[in-house]
LUMZA-261993 format. One record per residue (C-alpha): residue in one letter; x, y, z. Coordinates in steps of 0.5 Angstrom, whole numbers. Each point is the difference from the previous one (the first is absolute). Last residue first. Layout:
<r residuo="A" c1="X" c2="Y" c3="Z"/>
...
***
This chain:
<r residuo="S" c1="13" c2="-2" c3="-22"/>
<r residuo="L" c1="-7" c2="0" c3="4"/>
<r residuo="F" c1="-4" c2="-5" c3="-2"/>
<r residuo="K" c1="4" c2="-5" c3="-5"/>
<r residuo="K" c1="6" c2="0" c3="3"/>
<r residuo="R" c1="-3" c2="0" c3="8"/>
<r residuo="L" c1="-5" c2="-5" c3="-1"/>
<r residuo="D" c1="6" c2="-5" c3="-3"/>
<r residuo="E" c1="5" c2="3" c3="6"/>
<r residuo="V" c1="-7" c2="-2" c3="5"/>
<r residuo="Q" c1="1" c2="-7" c3="-3"/>
<r residuo="N" c1="7" c2="0" c3="0"/>
<r residuo="D" c1="-1" c2="1" c3="8"/>
<r residuo="N" c1="-5" c2="-4" c3="2"/>
<r residuo="I" c1="-8" c2="1" c3="-1"/>
<r residuo="P" c1="-2" c2="-1" c3="8"/>
<r residuo="V" c1="-2" c2="-7" c3="3"/>
<r residuo="M" c1="-4" c2="2" c3="7"/>
<r residuo="E" c1="0" c2="-6" c3="5"/>
<r residuo="G" c1="-6" c2="-4" c3="0"/>
<r residuo="L" c1="-8" c2="0" c3="1"/>
<r residuo="S" c1="-1" c2="5" c3="6"/>
<r residuo="N" c1="4" c2="4" c3="-2"/>
<r residuo="G" c1="-4" c2="1" c3="-7"/>
<r residuo="L" c1="-3" c2="5" c3="3"/>
<r residuo="V" c1="4" c2="5" c3="3"/>
<r residuo="I" c1="4" c2="0" c3="-7"/>
<r residuo="S" c1="-7" c2="1" c3="-4"/>
<r residuo="K" c1="-1" c2="6" c3="4"/>
<r residuo="A" c1="6" c2="2" c3="0"/>
<r residuo="S" c1="0" c2="0" c3="-8"/>
<r residuo="F" c1="-7" c2="3" c3="-1"/>
<r residuo="E" c1="2" c2="5" c3="5"/>
<r residuo="A" c1="6" c2="2" c3="-4"/>
<r residuo="V" c1="-4" c2="-1" c3="-7"/>
<r residuo="E" c1="-5" c2="4" c3="3"/>
<r residuo="L" c1="4" c2="6" c3="2"/>
<r residuo="Y" c1="4" c2="0" c3="-7"/>
<r residuo="D" c1="-7" c2="1" c3="-3"/>
<r residuo="F" c1="0" c2="6" c3="4"/>
<r residuo="T" c1="5" c2="3" c3="-3"/>
<r residuo="Q" c1="-1" c2="-1" c3="-6"/>
<r residuo="L" c1="-7" c2="2" c3="0"/>
<r residuo="L" c1="3" c2="6" c3="4"/>
<r residuo="K" c1="5" c2="2" c3="-7"/>
<r residuo="D" c1="8" c2="-1" c3="2"/>
<r residuo="G" c1="1" c2="-3" c3="7"/>
<r residuo="T" c1="0" c2="-1" c3="7"/>
<r residuo="I" c1="-2" c2="-5" c3="5"/>
<r residuo="I" c1="1" c2="2" c3="7"/>
<r residuo="V" c1="-2" c2="-6" c3="6"/>
<r residuo="S" c1="-3" c2="1" c3="6"/>
<r residuo="D" c1="2" c2="1" c3="7"/>
<r residuo="N" c1="2" c2="-7" c3="5"/>
<r residuo="E" c1="6" c2="0" c3="-5"/>
<r residuo="I" c1="1" c2="5" c3="-5"/>
<r residuo="I" c1="-1" c2="-4" c3="-7"/>
<r residuo="L" c1="3" c2="2" c3="-6"/>
<r residuo="A" c1="-2" c2="0" c3="-7"/>
<r residuo="T" c1="2" c2="3" c3="-6"/>
<r residuo="A" c1="7" c2="2" c3="2"/>
<r residuo="C" c1="1" c2="7" c3="2"/>
<r residuo="N" c1="6" c2="2" c3="-2"/>
<r residuo="D" c1="1" c2="5" c3="6"/>
<r residuo="V" c1="-6" c2="0" c3="4"/>
<r residuo="L" c1="0" c2="-5" c3="5"/>
<r residuo="D" c1="6" c2="-3" c3="-1"/>
<r residuo="S" c1="3" c2="7" c3="2"/>
<r residuo="N" c1="-4" c2="0" c3="7"/>
<r residuo="N" c1="-1" c2="8" c3="2"/>
<r residuo="N" c1="0" c2="-3" c3="7"/>
<r residuo="K" c1="-4" c2="6" c3="4"/>
<r residuo="R" c1="-5" c2="-1" c3="-6"/>
<r residuo="F" c1="-2" c2="-7" c3="2"/>
<r residuo="H" c1="0" c2="-5" c3="-5"/>
<r residuo="A" c1="5" c2="-4" c3="2"/>
<r residuo="G" c1="-4" c2="-1" c3="7"/>
<r residuo="Y" c1="-2" c2="-6" c3="-2"/>
<r residuo="K" c1="7" c2="-5" c3="-3"/>
<r residuo="L" c1="0" c2="1" c3="-7"/>
<r residuo="T" c1="-2" c2="-7" c3="-5"/>
<r residuo="K" c1="2" c2="0" c3="-6"/>
<r residuo="I" c1="-5" c2="-2" c3="-7"/>
<r residuo="D" c1="5" c2="-4" c3="-4"/>
<r residuo="Q" c1="-2" c2="1" c3="-8"/>
<r residuo="L" c1="-6" c2="4" c3="0"/>
<r residuo="F" c1="-4" c2="-2" c3="-7"/>
<r residuo="I" c1="5" c2="-5" c3="-4"/>
<r residuo="W" c1="0" c2="-4" c3="7"/>
<r residuo="S" c1="-8" c2="0" c3="0"/>
<r residuo="E" c1="-1" c2="-1" c3="-7"/>
<r residuo="P" c1="4" c2="-6" c3="1"/>
<r residuo="I" c1="-3" c2="-4" c3="5"/>
<r residuo="T" c1="3" c2="0" c3="7"/>
<r residuo="R" c1="6" c2="2" c3="0"/>
<r residuo="V" c1="-3" c2="5" c3="5"/>
<r residuo="N" c1="4" c2="-2" c3="5"/>
<r residuo="L" c1="-4" c2="3" c3="6"/>
<r residuo="Y" c1="5" c2="0" c3="7"/>
<r residuo="S" c1="-3" c2="-1" c3="6"/>
<r residuo="G" c1="1" c2="6" c3="5"/>
<r residuo="T" c1="-6" c2="-3" c3="2"/>
<r residuo="V" c1="-4" c2="7" c3="1"/>
<r residuo="G" c1="1" c2="2" c3="-7"/>
<r residuo="F" c1="0" c2="-6" c3="-2"/>
<r residuo="A" c1="-7" c2="-1" c3="1"/>
<r residuo="M" c1="-1" c2="7" c3="-2"/>
<r residuo="L" c1="1" c2="-2" c3="-8"/>
<r residuo="Y" c1="-6" c2="-5" c3="2"/>
<r residuo="P" c1="-4" c2="5" c3="3"/>
<r residuo="S" c1="1" c2="6" c3="-3"/>
<r residuo="Q" c1="2" c2="7" c3="2"/>
<r residuo="T" c1="0" c2="6" c3="-4"/>
<r residuo="M" c1="5" c2="5" c3="-3"/>
<r residuo="I" c1="-1" c2="0" c3="-7"/>
<r residuo="I" c1="5" c2="4" c3="-4"/>
<r residuo="S" c1="0" c2="4" c3="-7"/>
<r residuo="N" c1="5" c2="3" c3="-5"/>
<r residuo="V" c1="7" c2="-3" c3="1"/>
<r residuo="E" c1="4" c2="1" c3="-5"/>
<r residuo="P" c1="3" c2="6" c3="4"/>
<r residuo="N" c1="2" c2="-4" c3="6"/>
<r residuo="R" c1="3" c2="6" c3="5"/>
<r residuo="N" c1="-5" c2="5" c3="1"/>
<r residuo="Y" c1="-6" c2="-5" c3="-2"/>
<r residuo="I" c1="2" c2="-5" c3="5"/>
<r residuo="E" c1="2" c2="6" c3="5"/>
<r residuo="Q" c1="-7" c2="4" c3="-1"/>
<r residuo="H" c1="-4" c2="-8" c3="1"/>
<r residuo="I" c1="4" c2="-1" c3="6"/>
<r residuo="W" c1="-2" c2="8" c3="3"/>
<r residuo="A" c1="-7" c2="-3" c3="-2"/>
<r residuo="A" c1="0" c2="-5" c3="5"/>
<r residuo="R" c1="-5" c2="4" c3="5"/>
<r residuo="S" c1="-5" c2="1" c3="-5"/>
<r residuo="P" c1="-2" c2="7" c3="-2"/>
<r residuo="K" c1="-3" c2="4" c3="4"/>
<r residuo="K" c1="-4" c2="6" c3="-3"/>
<r residuo="G" c1="-3" c2="7" c3="0"/>
<r residuo="A" c1="5" c2="3" c3="-5"/>
<r residuo="E" c1="3" c2="-5" c3="-4"/>
<r residuo="R" c1="7" c2="-3" c3="3"/>
<r residuo="K" c1="7" c2="4" c3="-2"/>
<r residuo="G" c1="6" c2="-3" c3="-2"/>
<r residuo="D" c1="0" c2="4" c3="-7"/>
<r residuo="K" c1="-6" c2="-3" c3="-2"/>
<r residuo="I" c1="-4" c2="-6" c3="5"/>
<r residuo="Q" c1="-7" c2="-1" c3="-2"/>
<r residuo="V" c1="-5" c2="-3" c3="5"/>
<r residuo="I" c1="-6" c2="-5" c3="-3"/>
<r residuo="D" c1="-6" c2="0" c3="5"/>
<r residuo="D" c1="-4" c2="5" c3="-6"/>
<r residuo="L" c1="1" c2="-6" c3="-4"/>
<r residuo="D" c1="-3" c2="-5" c3="4"/>
<r residuo="L" c1="0" c2="-5" c3="4"/>
<r residuo="D" c1="-5" c2="-4" c3="4"/>
<r residuo="W" c1="4" c2="-7" c3="0"/>
<r residuo="R" c1="7" c2="4" c3="3"/>
<r residuo="N" c1="-4" c2="3" c3="6"/>
<r residuo="I" c1="3" c2="7" c3="2"/>
<r residuo="G" c1="5" c2="0" c3="5"/>
<r residuo="T" c1="6" c2="2" c3="-5"/>
<r residuo="P" c1="0" c2="2" c3="-7"/>
<r residuo="T" c1="1" c2="-3" c3="-6"/>
<r residuo="I" c1="6" c2="3" c3="-4"/>
<r residuo="L" c1="1" c2="4" c3="-7"/>
<r residuo="F" c1="7" c2="2" c3="-2"/>
<r residuo="D" c1="6" c2="5" c3="-1"/>
<r residuo="N" c1="6" c2="-3" c3="-2"/>
<r residuo="D" c1="0" c2="2" c3="-7"/>
<r residuo="N" c1="-7" c2="1" c3="-2"/>
<r residuo="W" c1="-6" c2="-5" c3="3"/>
<r residuo="R" c1="4" c2="-5" c3="3"/>
<r residuo="M" c1="-6" c2="-5" c3="3"/>
<r residuo="S" c1="-2" c2="-2" c3="7"/>
<r residuo="V" c1="-2" c2="-6" c3="4"/>
<r residuo="T" c1="-1" c2="-1" c3="7"/>
<r residuo="G" c1="-4" c2="-6" c3="4"/>
<r residuo="Y" c1="-2" c2="0" c3="7"/>
<r residuo="S" c1="-7" c2="1" c3="3"/>
<r residuo="S" c1="-6" c2="-4" c3="-3"/>
<r residuo="I" c1="5" c2="-5" c3="-3"/>
<r residuo="M" c1="4" c2="-1" c3="-7"/>
<r residuo="L" c1="1" c2="-7" c3="-3"/>
<r residuo="G" c1="-6" c2="-3" c3="1"/>
<r residuo="Q" c1="-2" c2="0" c3="-8"/>
<r residuo="Q" c1="-6" c2="5" c3="2"/>
<r residuo="C" c1="6" c2="5" c3="4"/>
<r residuo="S" c1="4" c2="0" c3="-5"/>
<r residuo="R" c1="-4" c2="1" c3="-6"/>
<r residuo="Q" c1="-3" c2="6" c3="5"/>
<r residuo="V" c1="7" c2="3" c3="0"/>
<r residuo="I" c1="1" c2="-1" c3="-8"/>
<r residuo="Q" c1="-6" c2="4" c3="-2"/>
<r residuo="C" c1="1" c2="6" c3="5"/>
<r residuo="I" c1="8" c2="0" c3="-2"/>
<r residuo="E" c1="-2" c2="0" c3="-9"/>
<r residuo="L" c1="-6" c2="5" c3="3"/>
<r residuo="R" c1="6" c2="4" c3="3"/>
<r residuo="K" c1="4" c2="0" c3="-5"/>
<r residuo="E" c1="-5" c2="2" c3="-6"/>
<r residuo="V" c1="-1" c2="7" c3="5"/>
<r residuo="E" c1="7" c2="1" c3="-1"/>
<r residuo="D" c1="0" c2="-2" c3="-8"/>
<r residuo="S" c1="-5" c2="5" c3="0"/>
<r residuo="P" c1="2" c2="6" c3="4"/>
<r residuo="Y" c1="0" c2="1" c3="7"/>
<r residuo="E" c1="4" c2="6" c3="2"/>
<r residuo="A" c1="1" c2="2" c3="8"/>
<r residuo="D" c1="1" c2="5" c3="3"/>
<r residuo="K" c1="3" c2="2" c3="7"/>
<r residuo="M" c1="4" c2="-7" c3="1"/>
<r residuo="E" c1="0" c2="-2" c3="8"/>
<r residuo="P" c1="6" c2="-3" c3="4"/>
<r residuo="L" c1="1" c2="-6" c3="-1"/>
<r residuo="V" c1="-2" c2="-4" c3="7"/>
<r residuo="G" c1="4" c2="-4" c3="5"/>
<r residuo="T" c1="-3" c2="-5" c3="4"/>
<r residuo="A" c1="1" c2="-7" c3="-1"/>
<r residuo="Q" c1="6" c2="0" c3="4"/>
<r residuo="A" c1="-4" c2="0" c3="7"/>
<r residuo="E" c1="-4" c2="-5" c3="-3"/>
<r residuo="F" c1="5" c2="-6" c3="-3"/>
<r residuo="D" c1="3" c2="1" c3="8"/>
<r residuo="D" c1="-6" c2="-1" c3="3"/>
<r residuo="I" c1="0" c2="-7" c3="-4"/>
<r residuo="Q" c1="8" c2="-1" c3="1"/>
<r residuo="A" c1="-2" c2="1" c3="9"/>
<r residuo="D" c1="-7" c2="-5" c3="-1"/>
<r residuo="T" c1="5" c2="-4" c3="-2"/>
<r residuo="L" c1="-1" c2="-4" c3="-8"/>
<r residuo="Y" c1="-2" c2="-7" c3="0"/>
<r residuo="R" c1="5" c2="-6" c3="-5"/>
<r residuo="P" c1="-5" c2="-5" c3="-3"/>
<r residuo="T" c1="3" c2="-6" c3="0"/>
<r residuo="G" c1="1" c2="-3" c3="-7"/>
<r residuo="I" c1="-2" c2="-3" c3="-7"/>
<r residuo="Q" c1="-8" c2="-3" c3="3"/>
<r residuo="S" c1="1" c2="5" c3="6"/>
<r residuo="G" c1="0" c2="6" c3="-4"/>
<r residuo="Y" c1="-6" c2="-2" c3="-4"/>
<r residuo="L" c1="-4" c2="1" c3="7"/>
<r residuo="I" c1="2" c2="6" c3="2"/>
<r residuo="T" c1="-1" c2="4" c3="-6"/>
<r residuo="R" c1="-8" c2="-3" c3="0"/>
<r residuo="A" c1="0" c2="2" c3="7"/>
<r residuo="C" c1="3" c2="7" c3="0"/>
<r residuo="F" c1="-4" c2="0" c3="-7"/>
<r residuo="E" c1="-6" c2="-2" c3="4"/>
<r residuo="L" c1="1" c2="5" c3="5"/>
<r residuo="A" c1="1" c2="7" c3="-5"/>
<r residuo="E" c1="-7" c2="-2" c3="-4"/>
<r residuo="F" c1="-4" c2="0" c3="7"/>
<r residuo="R" c1="3" c2="7" c3="3"/>
<r residuo="E" c1="0" c2="3" c3="-7"/>
<r residuo="F" c1="-6" c2="-3" c3="-1"/>
<r residuo="A" c1="-3" c2="2" c3="8"/>
<r residuo="D" c1="4" c2="8" c3="-2"/>
<r residuo="T" c1="-5" c2="0" c3="-6"/>
<r residuo="L" c1="-6" c2="-2" c3="3"/>
<r residuo="D" c1="0" c2="5" c3="5"/>
<r residuo="S" c1="3" c2="2" c3="7"/>
<r residuo="G" c1="2" c2="-8" c3="0"/>
<r residuo="G" c1="-1" c2="-7" c3="1"/>
<r residuo="L" c1="2" c2="-6" c3="-1"/>
<r residuo="V" c1="-2" c2="-8" c3="1"/>
<r residuo="T" c1="4" c2="-5" c3="-2"/>
<r residuo="G" c1="-2" c2="-9" c3="-1"/>
<r residuo="H" c1="-4" c2="-5" c3="2"/>
<r residuo="N" c1="6" c2="-6" c3="5"/>
<r residuo="E" c1="1" c2="6" c3="5"/>
<r residuo="M" c1="-3" c2="6" c3="-3"/>
<r residuo="I" c1="7" c2="5" c3="-1"/>
<r residuo="I" c1="-2" c2="7" c3="1"/>
<r residuo="A" c1="1" c2="8" c3="-2"/>
<r residuo="K" c1="0" c2="6" c3="3"/>
<r residuo="F" c1="2" c2="-2" c3="7"/>
<r residuo="G" c1="-1" c2="5" c3="6"/>
<r residuo="K" c1="-2" c2="-5" c3="7"/>
<r residuo="K" c1="-8" c2="2" c3="-3"/>
<r residuo="F" c1="2" c2="-4" c3="-7"/>
<r residuo="E" c1="1" c2="-6" c3="5"/>
<r residuo="D" c1="-6" c2="0" c3="3"/>
<r residuo="A" c1="-4" c2="2" c3="-6"/>
<r residuo="I" c1="2" c2="-7" c3="-3"/>
<r residuo="V" c1="-1" c2="-5" c3="6"/>
<r residuo="E" c1="-8" c2="5" c3="0"/>
<r residuo="G" c1="-2" c2="-1" c3="-7"/>
<r residuo="L" c1="3" c2="-7" c3="0"/>
<r residuo="D" c1="-5" c2="-3" c3="5"/>
<r residuo="E" c1="-5" c2="5" c3="-2"/>
<r residuo="S" c1="1" c2="-6" c3="-6"/>
<r residuo="G" c1="0" c2="1" c3="-8"/>
<r residuo="P" c1="6" c2="-5" c3="0"/>
<r residuo="L" c1="0" c2="-4" c3="7"/>
<r residuo="R" c1="6" c2="2" c3="3"/>
<r residuo="Y" c1="8" c2="-2" c3="0"/>
<r residuo="E" c1="4" c2="5" c3="4"/>
<r residuo="A" c1="2" c2="7" c3="-2"/>
<r residuo="Y" c1="6" c2="3" c3="-2"/>
<r residuo="G" c1="2" c2="7" c3="1"/>
<r residuo="I" c1="7" c2="3" c3="-5"/>
<r residuo="P" c1="3" c2="5" c3="1"/>
<r residuo="G" c1="0" c2="7" c3="-5"/>
<r residuo="C" c1="-2" c2="-2" c3="-7"/>
<r residuo="I" c1="5" c2="6" c3="-3"/>
<r residuo="H" c1="4" c2="2" c3="4"/>
<r residuo="K" c1="2" c2="-8" c3="0"/>
<r residuo="A" c1="0" c2="-1" c3="-6"/>
<r residuo="Q" c1="4" c2="6" c3="-2"/>
<r residuo="S" c1="7" c2="-4" c3="-1"/>
<r residuo="I" c1="-2" c2="-6" c3="-2"/>
<r residuo="I" c1="0" c2="-6" c3="5"/>
<r residuo="N" c1="-1" c2="4" c3="7"/>
<r residuo="T" c1="-6" c2="-3" c3="-2"/>
<r residuo="N" c1="0" c2="-6" c3="4"/>
<r residuo="P" c1="-6" c2="-4" c3="-3"/>
<r residuo="I" c1="-3" c2="-3" c3="7"/>
<r residuo="Q" c1="-1" c2="-8" c3="1"/>
<r residuo="R" c1="-5" c2="-5" c3="1"/>
<r residuo="V" c1="2" c2="-5" c3="-6"/>
<r residuo="I" c1="-8" c2="1" c3="-3"/>
<r residuo="S" c1="1" c2="8" c3="2"/>
<r residuo="F" c1="6" c2="1" c3="-4"/>
<r residuo="S" c1="-2" c2="-4" c3="-7"/>
<r residuo="V" c1="-7" c2="4" c3="0"/>
<r residuo="L" c1="4" c2="5" c3="0"/>
<r residuo="A" c1="4" c2="-2" c3="-6"/>
<r residuo="P" c1="-6" c2="-2" c3="-2"/>
<r residuo="P" c1="-4" c2="6" c3="0"/>
<r residuo="H" c1="-6" c2="-2" c3="4"/>
<r residuo="A" c1="-4" c2="6" c3="1"/>
<r residuo="H" c1="-2" c2="5" c3="5"/>
<r residuo="I" c1="0" c2="8" c3="-1"/>
<r residuo="V" c1="-2" c2="5" c3="4"/>
<r residuo="S" c1="-1" c2="9" c3="-1"/>
<r residuo="K" c1="-2" c2="5" c3="6"/>
<r residuo="I" c1="5" c2="-2" c3="5"/>
<r residuo="D" c1="0" c2="6" c3="5"/>
<r residuo="P" c1="-6" c2="-1" c3="4"/>
<r residuo="R" c1="3" c2="-7" c3="2"/>
<r residuo="A" c1="-4" c2="-5" c3="4"/>
<r residuo="E" c1="-7" c2="1" c3="-3"/>
<r residuo="Y" c1="3" c2="1" c3="-6"/>
<r residuo="I" c1="3" c2="-7" c3="0"/>
<r residuo="A" c1="-5" c2="-4" c3="3"/>
<r residuo="K" c1="-4" c2="3" c3="-7"/>
<r residuo="H" c1="5" c2="-4" c3="-3"/>
<r residuo="F" c1="0" c2="-5" c3="4"/>
<r residuo="P" c1="-8" c2="-2" c3="-1"/>
<r residuo="F" c1="0" c2="2" c3="-7"/>
<r residuo="E" c1="4" c2="-7" c3="-2"/>
<r residuo="S" c1="-7" c2="-4" c3="-2"/>
<r residuo="S" c1="1" c2="6" c3="-7"/>
<r residuo="P" c1="-6" c2="5" c3="1"/>
<r residuo="K" c1="-5" c2="-3" c3="-3"/>
<r residuo="H" c1="-3" c2="2" c3="-7"/>
<r residuo="D" c1="-5" c2="5" c3="-4"/>
<r residuo="G" c1="3" c2="5" c3="4"/>
<r residuo="I" c1="-2" c2="5" c3="7"/>
<r residuo="I" c1="0" c2="-4" c3="7"/>
<r residuo="T" c1="-3" c2="4" c3="5"/>
<r residuo="G" c1="5" c2="-1" c3="6"/>
<r residuo="D" c1="-2" c2="7" c3="3"/>
<r residuo="K" c1="7" c2="2" c3="-2"/>
<r residuo="K" c1="-2" c2="-2" c3="-8"/>
<r residuo="V" c1="3" c2="-6" c3="-2"/>
<r residuo="C" c1="2" c2="1" c3="-8"/>
<r residuo="I" c1="0" c2="-5" c3="-4"/>
<r residuo="I" c1="5" c2="0" c3="-8"/>
<r residuo="D" c1="-3" c2="-4" c3="-4"/>
<r residuo="S" c1="-2" c2="7" c3="-4"/>
<r residuo="A" c1="7" c2="2" c3="0"/>
<r residuo="R" c1="1" c2="-7" c3="-4"/>
<r residuo="L" c1="5" c2="-6" c3="1"/>
<r residuo="S" c1="2" c2="-4" c3="-6"/>
<r residuo="G" c1="6" c2="-4" c3="2"/>
<r residuo="K" c1="-1" c2="0" c3="9"/>
<r residuo="D" c1="-7" c2="-4" c3="-3"/>
<r residuo="I" c1="-6" c2="0" c3="5"/>
<r residuo="A" c1="-1" c2="-3" c3="6"/>
<r residuo="S" c1="-1" c2="5" c3="6"/>
<r residuo="P" c1="0" c2="8" c3="-2"/>
<r residuo="T" c1="7" c2="4" c3="1"/>
<r residuo="V" c1="-1" c2="5" c3="5"/>
<r residuo="W" c1="-2" c2="8" c3="1"/>
<r residuo="I" c1="-1" c2="1" c3="7"/>
<r residuo="D" c1="-4" c2="6" c3="2"/>
<r residuo="G" c1="2" c2="4" c3="6"/>
<r residuo="N" c1="-1" c2="7" c3="-4"/>
<r residuo="D" c1="6" c2="1" c3="-2"/>
<r residuo="D" c1="2" c2="-6" c3="-3"/>
<r residuo="I" c1="1" c2="-8" c3="2"/>
<r residuo="I" c1="4" c2="-4" c3="-6"/>
<r residuo="S" c1="0" c2="-5" c3="0"/>
<r residuo="I" c1="4" c2="-7" c3="-5"/>
<r residuo="N" c1="-2" c2="-8" c3="0"/>
<r residuo="G" c1="4" c2="-5" c3="-2"/>
<r residuo="G" c1="-1" c2="-7" c3="-3"/>
<r residuo="S" c1="-6" c2="-2" c3="-6"/>
<r residuo="T" c1="3" c2="1" c3="-5"/>
<r residuo="T" c1="8" c2="0" c3="3"/>
<r residuo="T" c1="5" c2="4" c3="3"/>
<r residuo="M" c1="7" c2="3" c3="-1"/>
<r residuo="G" c1="0" c2="-2" c3="-8"/>
<r residuo="R" c1="2" c2="6" c3="-2"/>
<r residuo="K" c1="-7" c2="0" c3="-4"/>
<r residuo="Y" c1="-4" c2="0" c3="7"/>
<r residuo="I" c1="4" c2="5" c3="4"/>
<r residuo="R" c1="-1" c2="6" c3="-6"/>
<r residuo="S" c1="-7" c2="-2" c3="0"/>
<r residuo="I" c1="0" c2="1" c3="7"/>
<r residuo="I" c1="3" c2="6" c3="-1"/>
<r residuo="T" c1="-5" c2="4" c3="-5"/>
<r residuo="T" c1="-7" c2="-5" c3="3"/>
<r residuo="I" c1="1" c2="3" c3="7"/>
<r residuo="Q" c1="3" c2="8" c3="-3"/>
<r residuo="D" c1="-7" c2="0" c3="-5"/>
<r residuo="R" c1="-4" c2="-2" c3="7"/>
<r residuo="P" c1="3" c2="5" c3="4"/>
<r residuo="H" c1="-1" c2="6" c3="-4"/>
<r residuo="I" c1="6" c2="3" c3="-4"/>
<r residuo="L" c1="1" c2="7" c3="3"/>
<r residuo="K" c1="5" c2="0" c3="5"/>
<r residuo="N" c1="4" c2="-7" c3="-4"/>
<r residuo="K" c1="7" c2="4" c3="-3"/>
<r residuo="R" c1="3" c2="-2" c3="7"/>
<r residuo="K" c1="8" c2="3" c3="1"/>
<r residuo="M" c1="4" c2="-5" c3="4"/>
***
């Protein structure tokens, strides 16, 4: 992923990321800690016992290389294992520790989530280590965690505690943290409606190998006001998707038709939370804006626009409840409430590999449905206006969530055929 934090002070980087983690419900007011080690060997770390929901840059503590503490508070009680990780792994420049609910679920049953649940997660997270329980804040805990990092891991499940992850910078660590929690949630939710199915390493390698083609560059790009307006709309929807938990840092593609079959699309390799107007890629006459790489799914978006003139915006993402159906093969019956069926009708599920360019799957791009799921990969939502398409995504995710949660209560009773026909006559005729 392209980094945008080189000229941002460690204090500000930390407060931005801890705010995201807290607002997304992945840590508590008192829980979790983040650190960055700078080029001088000084460690910047969140304070102990200070509200994570309102942390300010001035609250961040600096522990100098010589052990001197600078700041108004005590450093996090877990500082010893942050320091131990940096000593064990000079390539690690940032550490995140938190208690996100799904990963804590794995830690208390003493299991490691299988990242082969989603195609790109294995490469983002890497292999996952496991640290046995030790007293929080103790030197013993630091030693156990450092030993796991010495084995080459960048992500660790902490027994009966939570998770700790490292990265080449804070953005890298957060992408790994977010992707691992997403995998854990998807497995948990999928287990409530069926049996999660995992990709083989060969399938994942096949996905990586086929997604390397890059469109030729255009010589000159023009940026009229309507084009810039669409860039802004895409950035706003991507940010909203991240905030709503409908997209993660490392995955999510949004596009809008511009003129005829020309369109604007999100790039590959840029953190979704930090996306700005200059990152968006213009695709015109089958060529890409110079110096930029569009999403690797750009060909799917291009073919949908070519073959479906009524589609003017596309969102391709991963959201945990929809992907629960995508990893189990369970049928997502959207006959839950009238709104769901009116907006979505029936959601198709395509086999993994249907999104590979070499397969050129007509079920994917011809007569494109409002919503479809690609097993172990993504959900694709299409529509006219981008806000409408985002609304369809929210409705689909809410429907999936209702079914997953309701499964513990009893068997779902959908709207019946007569009720569906009444809806069809009133709203779709």
